[in-house]
ROKE-631993 format. One record per residue (C-alpha): residue number from 0; residue in three letters; x, y, z. Coordinates in steps of 0.2 Angstrom, whole numbers. Example, Ala and Ser with C-alpha at 12.3 -4.5 7.8 and 13.67 -1.06 7.14 Angstrom:
ROKE-631993
{n 0; res ala; xx 62; yy -22; zz 39}
{n 1; res ser; xx 68; yy -5; zz 36}
end
This chain:
ROKE-631993
{n 0; res unk; xx -1; yy -2; zz -1}
{n 1; res unk; xx 14; yy 12; zz 5}
{n 2; res unk; xx 22; yy 9; zz -12}
{n 3; res unk; xx 4; yy 12; zz -23}
{n 4; res unk; xx 3; yy 29; zz -13}
{n 5; res unk; xx 22; yy 34; zz -16}
{n 6; res unk; xx 17; yy 30; zz -35}
{n 7; res unk; xx 4; yy 39; zz -35}
{n 8; res unk; xx 13; yy 55; zz -27}
{n 9; res unk; xx 27; yy 53; zz -40}
{n 10; res unk; xx 11; yy 55; zz -52}
{n 11; res unk; xx 4; yy 68; zz -47}
{n 12; res unk; xx 18; yy 77; zz -45}
{n 13; res unk; xx 26; yy 72; zz -64}
{n 14; res unk; xx 8; yy 79; zz -68}
{n 15; res unk; xx 7; yy 94; zz -61}
{n 16; res unk; xx 25; yy 96; zz -69}
{n 17; res unk; xx 21; yy 94; zz -86}
{n 18; res unk; xx 5; yy 104; zz -85}
{n 19; res unk; xx 16; yy 120; zz -80}
{n 20; res unk; xx 29; yy 117; zz -94}
{n 21; res unk; xx 17; yy 118; zz -106}
{n 22; res unk; xx 10; yy 133; zz -99}
{n 23; res unk; xx 26; yy 141; zz -100}
{n 24; res unk; xx 28; yy 131; zz -116}
{n 25; res unk; xx 12; yy 143; zz -122}
{n 26; res unk; xx 16; yy 161; zz -112}
{n 27; res unk; xx 33; yy 161; zz -120}
{n 28; res unk; xx 31; yy 154; zz -138}
{n 29; res unk; xx 11; yy 160; zz -140}
{n 30; res unk; xx 2; yy 153; zz -155}
{n 31; res unk; xx 2; yy 163; zz -171}
{n 32; res unk; xx 8; yy 154; zz -185}
{n 33; res unk; xx 2; yy 160; zz -207}
{n 34; res unk; xx -15; yy 155; zz -206}
{n 35; res unk; xx -17; yy 158; zz -188}
{n 36; res unk; xx -32; yy 173; zz -188}
{n 37; res unk; xx -43; yy 163; zz -203}
{n 38; res unk; xx -61; yy 158; zz -197}
{n 39; res unk; xx -70; yy 149; zz -212}
{n 40; res unk; xx -86; yy 156; zz -216}
{n 41; res unk; xx -95; yy 137; zz -217}
{n 42; res unk; xx -85; yy 125; zz -212}
{n 43; res unk; xx -96; yy 111; zz -218}
{n 44; res unk; xx -89; yy 116; zz -234}
{n 45; res unk; xx -69; yy 123; zz -231}
{n 46; res unk; xx -62; yy 112; zz -243}
{n 47; res unk; xx -74; yy 121; zz -258}
{n 48; res unk; xx -71; yy 138; zz -252}
{n 49; res unk; xx -51; yy 137; zz -254}
{n 50; res unk; xx -54; yy 132; zz -272}
{n 51; res unk; xx -54; yy 114; zz -278}
{n 52; res unk; xx -45; yy 118; zz -292}
{n 53; res unk; xx -30; yy 128; zz -282}
{n 54; res unk; xx -30; yy 114; zz -265}
{n 55; res unk; xx -18; yy 100; zz -270}
{n 56; res unk; xx -19; yy 86; zz -258}
{n 57; res unk; xx -3; yy 90; zz -248}
{n 58; res unk; xx -6; yy 106; zz -245}
{n 59; res unk; xx -22; yy 99; zz -233}
{n 60; res unk; xx -20; yy 99; zz -216}
{n 61; res unk; xx -31; yy 86; zz -213}
{n 62; res unk; xx -42; yy 89; zz -195}
{n 63; res unk; xx -45; yy 71; zz -188}
{n 64; res unk; xx -55; yy 66; zz -175}
{n 65; res unk; xx -48; yy 51; zz -162}
{n 66; res unk; xx -59; yy 33; zz -160}
{n 67; res unk; xx -71; yy 43; zz -171}
{n 68; res unk; xx -88; yy 34; zz -168}
{n 69; res unk; xx -87; yy 33; zz -150}
{n 70; res unk; xx -102; yy 44; zz -148}
{n 71; res unk; xx -114; yy 31; zz -143}
{n 72; res unk; xx -101; yy 18; zz -135}
{n 73; res unk; xx -106; yy 10; zz -120}
{n 74; res unk; xx -119; yy 13; zz -107}
{n 75; res unk; xx -123; yy 31; zz -102}
{n 76; res unk; xx -115; yy 38; zz -86}
{n 77; res unk; xx -107; yy 20; zz -85}
{n 78; res unk; xx -97; yy 13; zz -95}
{n 79; res unk; xx -96; yy 30; zz -108}
{n 80; res unk; xx -85; yy 41; zz -99}
{n 81; res unk; xx -71; yy 29; zz -101}
{n 82; res unk; xx -72; yy 22; zz -120}
{n 83; res unk; xx -82; yy 39; zz -128}
{n 84; res unk; xx -69; yy 51; zz -138}
{n 85; res unk; xx -83; yy 60; zz -147}
{n 86; res unk; xx -99; yy 67; zz -141}
{n 87; res unk; xx -103; yy 72; zz -158}
{n 88; res unk; xx -109; yy 61; zz -172}
{n 89; res unk; xx -99; yy 58; zz -188}
{n 90; res unk; xx -111; yy 67; zz -199}
{n 91; res unk; xx -108; yy 82; zz -186}
{n 92; res unk; xx -90; yy 81; zz -185}
{n 93; res unk; xx -90; yy 82; zz -204}
{n 94; res unk; xx -99; yy 96; zz -203}
{n 95; res unk; xx -90; yy 105; zz -191}
{n 96; res unk; xx -75; yy 101; zz -202}
{n 97; res unk; xx -66; yy 86; zz -198}
{n 98; res unk; xx -59; yy 79; zz -213}
{n 99; res unk; xx -52; yy 62; zz -206}
{n 100; res unk; xx -61; yy 47; zz -199}
{n 101; res unk; xx -54; yy 36; zz -186}
{n 102; res unk; xx -65; yy 21; zz -184}
{n 103; res unk; xx -59; yy 2; zz -175}
{n 104; res unk; xx -76; yy -12; zz -179}
{n 105; res unk; xx -73; yy -28; zz -171}
{n 106; res unk; xx -80; yy -43; zz -181}
{n 107; res unk; xx -97; yy -43; zz -182}
{n 108; res unk; xx -95; yy -25; zz -191}
{n 109; res unk; xx -98; yy -13; zz -175}
{n 110; res unk; xx -89; yy 0; zz -171}
{n 111; res unk; xx -82; yy -6; zz -154}
{n 112; res unk; xx -66; yy 4; zz -142}
{n 113; res unk; xx -59; yy -8; zz -132}
{n 114; res unk; xx -71; yy -19; zz -124}
{n 115; res unk; xx -84; yy -9; zz -127}
{n 116; res unk; xx -98; yy -10; zz -143}
{n 117; res unk; xx -107; yy 3; zz -152}
{n 118; res unk; xx -118; yy 3; zz -168}
{n 119; res unk; xx -116; yy -7; zz -184}
{n 120; res unk; xx -102; yy 1; zz -195}
{n 121; res unk; xx -117; yy 6; zz -208}
{n 122; res unk; xx -121; yy 19; zz -197}
{n 123; res unk; xx -101; yy 27; zz -198}
{n 124; res unk; xx -104; yy 25; zz -218}
{n 125; res unk; xx -121; yy 32; zz -220}
{n 126; res unk; xx -117; yy 45; zz -212}
{n 127; res unk; xx -99; yy 49; zz -223}
{n 128; res unk; xx -112; yy 47; zz -241}
{n 129; res unk; xx -126; yy 62; zz -234}
{n 130; res unk; xx -114; yy 75; zz -229}
{n 131; res unk; xx -106; yy 70; zz -246}
{n 132; res unk; xx -121; yy 72; zz -255}
{n 133; res unk; xx -123; yy 88; zz -249}
{n 134; res unk; xx -108; yy 94; zz -252}
{n 135; res unk; xx -97; yy 97; zz -272}
{n 136; res unk; xx -77; yy 96; zz -267}
{n 137; res unk; xx -75; yy 90; zz -248}
{n 138; res unk; xx -65; yy 75; zz -247}
{n 139; res unk; xx -65; yy 64; zz -231}
{n 140; res unk; xx -50; yy 50; zz -226}
{n 141; res unk; xx -61; yy 34; zz -220}
{n 142; res unk; xx -50; yy 26; zz -210}
{n 143; res unk; xx -56; yy 9; zz -203}
{n 144; res unk; xx -45; yy -3; zz -192}
{n 145; res unk; xx -47; yy -20; zz -183}
{n 146; res unk; xx -47; yy -15; zz -163}
{n 147; res unk; xx -33; yy -23; zz -154}
{n 148; res unk; xx -39; yy -39; zz -147}
{n 149; res unk; xx -54; yy -41; zz -161}
{n 150; res unk; xx -54; yy -53; zz -174}
{n 151; res unk; xx -57; yy -44; zz -194}
{n 152; res unk; xx -74; yy -45; zz -200}
{n 153; res unk; xx -74; yy -56; zz -212}
{n 154; res unk; xx -74; yy -50; zz -231}
{n 155; res unk; xx -70; yy -34; zz -223}
{n 156; res unk; xx -66; yy -27; zz -239}
{n 157; res unk; xx -80; yy -32; zz -253}
{n 158; res unk; xx -90; yy -23; zz -240}
{n 159; res unk; xx -83; yy -6; zz -240}
{n 160; res unk; xx -80; yy -8; zz -260}
{n 161; res unk; xx -100; yy -11; zz -261}
{n 162; res unk; xx -103; yy 3; zz -250}
{n 163; res unk; xx -93; yy 14; zz -256}
{n 164; res unk; xx -90; yy 12; zz -273}
{n 165; res unk; xx -86; yy 27; zz -286}
{n 166; res unk; xx -85; yy 37; zz -270}
{n 167; res unk; xx -70; yy 28; zz -269}
{n 168; res unk; xx -51; yy 38; zz -272}
{n 169; res unk; xx -38; yy 22; zz -278}
{n 170; res unk; xx -21; yy 26; zz -272}
{n 171; res unk; xx -6; yy 28; zz -280}
{n 172; res unk; xx 12; yy 36; zz -280}
{n 173; res unk; xx 7; yy 52; zz -287}
{n 174; res unk; xx -12; yy 54; zz -279}
{n 175; res unk; xx -5; yy 70; zz -268}
{n 176; res unk; xx 2; yy 81; zz -281}
{n 177; res unk; xx -15; yy 82; zz -288}
{n 178; res unk; xx -28; yy 95; zz -283}
{n 179; res unk; xx -47; yy 90; zz -276}
{n 180; res unk; xx -53; yy 94; zz -293}
{n 181; res unk; xx -41; yy 79; zz -302}
{n 182; res unk; xx -48; yy 66; zz -290}
{n 183; res unk; xx -65; yy 71; zz -290}
{n 184; res unk; xx -78; yy 62; zz -294}
{n 185; res unk; xx -70; yy 52; zz -280}
{n 186; res unk; xx -72; yy 60; zz -262}
{n 187; res unk; xx -68; yy 46; zz -250}
{n 188; res unk; xx -47; yy 40; zz -247}
{n 189; res unk; xx -53; yy 23; zz -237}
{n 190; res unk; xx -40; yy 16; zz -227}
{n 191; res unk; xx -43; yy -1; zz -224}
{n 192; res unk; xx -31; yy -8; zz -208}
{n 193; res unk; xx -35; yy -28; zz -204}
{n 194; res unk; xx -25; yy -38; zz -190}
{n 195; res unk; xx -25; yy -55; zz -199}
{n 196; res unk; xx -32; yy -52; zz -212}
{n 197; res unk; xx -25; yy -48; zz -231}
{n 198; res unk; xx -24; yy -29; zz -232}
{n 199; res unk; xx -29; yy -20; zz -251}
{n 200; res unk; xx -14; yy -23; zz -264}
{n 201; res unk; xx -9; yy -13; zz -277}
{n 202; res unk; xx -27; yy -10; zz -288}
{n 203; res unk; xx -37; yy -11; zz -276}
{n 204; res unk; xx -48; yy 4; zz -275}
{n 205; res unk; xx -46; yy 3; zz -253}
{n 206; res unk; xx -29; yy 11; zz -247}
{n 207; res unk; xx -17; yy -2; zz -237}
{n 208; res unk; xx -10; yy 1; zz -219}
{n 209; res unk; xx 6; yy 9; zz -224}
{n 210; res unk; xx -4; yy 26; zz -231}
{n 211; res unk; xx -6; yy 31; zz -214}
{n 212; res unk; xx 5; yy 30; zz -200}
{n 213; res unk; xx 9; yy 39; zz -185}
{n 214; res unk; xx 17; yy 36; zz -169}
{n 215; res unk; xx 6; yy 35; zz -154}
{n 216; res unk; xx 13; yy 36; zz -135}
{n 217; res unk; xx 1; yy 26; zz -122}
{n 218; res unk; xx 4; yy 43; zz -109}
{n 219; res unk; xx -8; yy 54; zz -99}
{n 220; res unk; xx 7; yy 64; zz -99}
{n 221; res unk; xx 3; yy 79; zz -108}
{n 222; res unk; xx 19; yy 87; zz -111}
{n 223; res unk; xx 28; yy 68; zz -112}
{n 224; res unk; xx 14; yy 68; zz -129}
{n 225; res unk; xx 19; yy 85; zz -137}
{n 226; res unk; xx 37; yy 83; zz -136}
{n 227; res unk; xx 37; yy 66; zz -143}
{n 228; res unk; xx 24; yy 72; zz -154}
{n 229; res unk; xx 38; yy 85; zz -159}
{n 230; res unk; xx 50; yy 74; zz -161}
{n 231; res unk; xx 43; yy 61; zz -173}
{n 232; res unk; xx 36; yy 75; zz -184}
{n 233; res unk; xx 52; yy 82; zz -186}
{n 234; res unk; xx 57; yy 64; zz -190}
{n 235; res unk; xx 47; yy 65; zz -207}
{n 236; res unk; xx 49; yy 69; zz -223}
{n 237; res unk; xx 40; yy 85; zz -231}
{n 238; res unk; xx 22; yy 84; zz -235}
{n 239; res unk; xx 29; yy 86; zz -254}
{n 240; res unk; xx 39; yy 70; zz -252}
{n 241; res unk; xx 30; yy 60; zz -245}
{n 242; res unk; xx 19; yy 44; zz -253}
{n 243; res unk; xx 9; yy 41; zz -236}
{n 244; res unk; xx -2; yy 52; zz -224}
{n 245; res unk; xx 8; yy 55; zz -209}
{n 246; res unk; xx -6; yy 60; zz -193}
{n 247; res unk; xx 0; yy 66; zz -175}
{n 248; res unk; xx -13; yy 63; zz -159}
{n 249; res unk; xx -15; yy 79; zz -151}
{n 250; res unk; xx -23; yy 67; zz -137}
{n 251; res unk; xx -19; yy 59; zz -119}
{n 252; res unk; xx -26; yy 43; zz -112}
{n 253; res unk; xx -30; yy 38; zz -96}
{n 254; res unk; xx -19; yy 22; zz -90}
{n 255; res unk; xx -26; yy 9; zz -78}
{n 256; res unk; xx -16; yy 14; zz -65}
{n 257; res unk; xx -22; yy 29; zz -59}
{n 258; res unk; xx -37; yy 35; zz -49}
{n 259; res unk; xx -43; yy 47; zz -67}
{n 260; res unk; xx -47; yy 34; zz -78}
{n 261; res unk; xx -61; yy 45; zz -87}
{n 262; res unk; xx -56; yy 51; zz -105}
{n 263; res unk; xx -62; yy 68; zz -105}
{n 264; res unk; xx -53; yy 73; zz -90}
{n 265; res unk; xx -36; yy 66; zz -95}
{n 266; res unk; xx -37; yy 71; zz -112}
{n 267; res unk; xx -41; yy 88; zz -108}
{n 268; res unk; xx -23; yy 91; zz -102}
{n 269; res unk; xx -18; yy 92; zz -120}
{n 270; res unk; xx -34; yy 96; zz -131}
{n 271; res unk; xx -32; yy 114; zz -131}
{n 272; res unk; xx -14; yy 117; zz -136}
{n 273; res unk; xx -16; yy 110; zz -153}
{n 274; res unk; xx -11; yy 127; zz -160}
{n 275; res unk; xx 3; yy 129; zz -150}
{n 276; res unk; xx 10; yy 113; zz -158}
{n 277; res unk; xx 5; yy 121; zz -174}
{n 278; res unk; xx 18; yy 137; zz -168}
{n 279; res unk; xx 30; yy 125; zz -161}
{n 280; res unk; xx 35; yy 117; zz -177}
{n 281; res unk; xx 37; yy 134; zz -187}
{n 282; res unk; xx 47; yy 137; zz -174}
{n 283; res unk; xx 59; yy 121; zz -174}
{n 284; res unk; xx 58; yy 122; zz -195}
{n 285; res unk; xx 47; yy 107; zz -196}
{n 286; res unk; xx 28; yy 116; zz -202}
{n 287; res unk; xx 33; yy 109; zz -217}
{n 288; res unk; xx 30; yy 88; zz -210}
{n 289; res unk; xx 11; yy 94; zz -204}
{n 290; res unk; xx 0; yy 85; zz -213}
{n 291; res unk; xx -15; yy 76; zz -202}
{n 292; res unk; xx -22; yy 83; zz -186}
{n 293; res unk; xx -31; yy 73; zz -174}
{n 294; res unk; xx -40; yy 75; zz -158}
{n 295; res unk; xx -53; yy 70; zz -145}
{n 296; res unk; xx -70; yy 80; zz -142}
{n 297; res unk; xx -65; yy 91; zz -160}
{n 298; res unk; xx -72; yy 109; zz -159}
{n 299; res unk; xx -70; yy 122; zz -172}
{n 300; res unk; xx -55; yy 130; zz -165}
{n 301; res unk; xx -46; yy 114; zz -170}
{n 302; res unk; xx -54; yy 114; zz -185}
{n 303; res unk; xx -48; yy 133; zz -188}
{n 304; res unk; xx -30; yy 131; zz -185}
{n 305; res unk; xx -29; yy 116; zz -197}
{n 306; res unk; xx -40; yy 128; zz -212}
{n 307; res unk; xx -28; yy 141; zz -210}
{n 308; res unk; xx -12; yy 134; zz -210}
{n 309; res unk; xx -19; yy 125; zz -227}
{n 310; res unk; xx -26; yy 141; zz -235}
{n 311; res unk; xx -7; yy 147; zz -229}
{n 312; res unk; xx 2; yy 132; zz -242}
{n 313; res unk; xx -10; yy 138; zz -253}
{n 314; res unk; xx -5; yy 158; zz -254}
{n 315; res unk; xx 14; yy 152; zz -252}
{n 316; res unk; xx 12; yy 161; zz -234}
{n 317; res unk; xx 21; yy 144; zz -227}
{n 318; res unk; xx 28; yy 129; zz -235}
end
C-alpha cells in the first residue's frame, strides 16, 4: 500500500510539472502561425471555399478525430466516460470540419473501442455518404481498422467497396500532387487496416495500412506526449516528398494505474494545445511535415487552425 501511494504521489507531481511546462511554453511562445487568424465562413464546405482547382492534397492539413465513432459507445454515465472520445455524431463532426475519421470495428462489423461496442459500421458509412451528397468538393479520409484484441470482419474489404463504390479514390504514388478537382468524382480515401486478413494491395480501390501512419505514445502526461509528437514529426519527410499520410494525435490517454481513468478529463490536459503545437512546429522549422492532426472531442477552433494553415500553404505563406 505504501509503495502504491508513493507511486501516485510521484505521478501527481509529474503531472503537475508537465501541465506547468506546457503553460510556460504557451506563455513564452504564443500560438501565432501563418493562417492562424483565418476563420472559415462555412466549415461544412471549407475545402470548396479554398478552391478545388487550387488546393492540392499535399497542401491539406487534415483535421481528424480520434476514435471517431464513440459518441454512443457503452452505457451512458456508467461505461461511456471510460471510452467516449467524441460526443458528436460522425455527420456532425464532418459538418464541423473534420476530414479524417478513425473508426474501430470488430468481427460482427460493429464499431467498438476496447471491449465496449456501439452501432453497426453501416451507420458511419451512411453518415459519410449523406455528408458527401450535401457537399460538392469535400474529401474525407476514412480509416477503418480492426480494434486491438478483436478479429477481422469477414470480407470487410468487399463490404467497403460495395458500399462506397465510385466515391473511392484509389491510391497511387502521385495522388498527393493532385488537386481536389483532379481526383473528383472520387471523394473518399478509404484506409483499411485488418489485423490478420490480407491488407489492400496494388489495384485495390482501398488504401493499405502503410498509407496512413503515426507513432502512438500511450501516456496521460501532456508534455511527454507533446514532445514525442514534435520529435516524431521532425523525423518525417516534408509533405511534398511523402507518399503516405502522417498523423499527429493531439490526445492523452487514461492509464489503468491512475485514479483518473475517464477520457475527457485526461485528454483535456493536451486538447487545447493544438495551436501551440503548430506554432512550435514553425519555430522548429518542421511545419512542412504537418499533414494530419487529430483530437478527441473536436471543436471549431481546432478545425480553424488546420484550415488556416492549409490556406497559408495555398497562398505561399507556408511550406
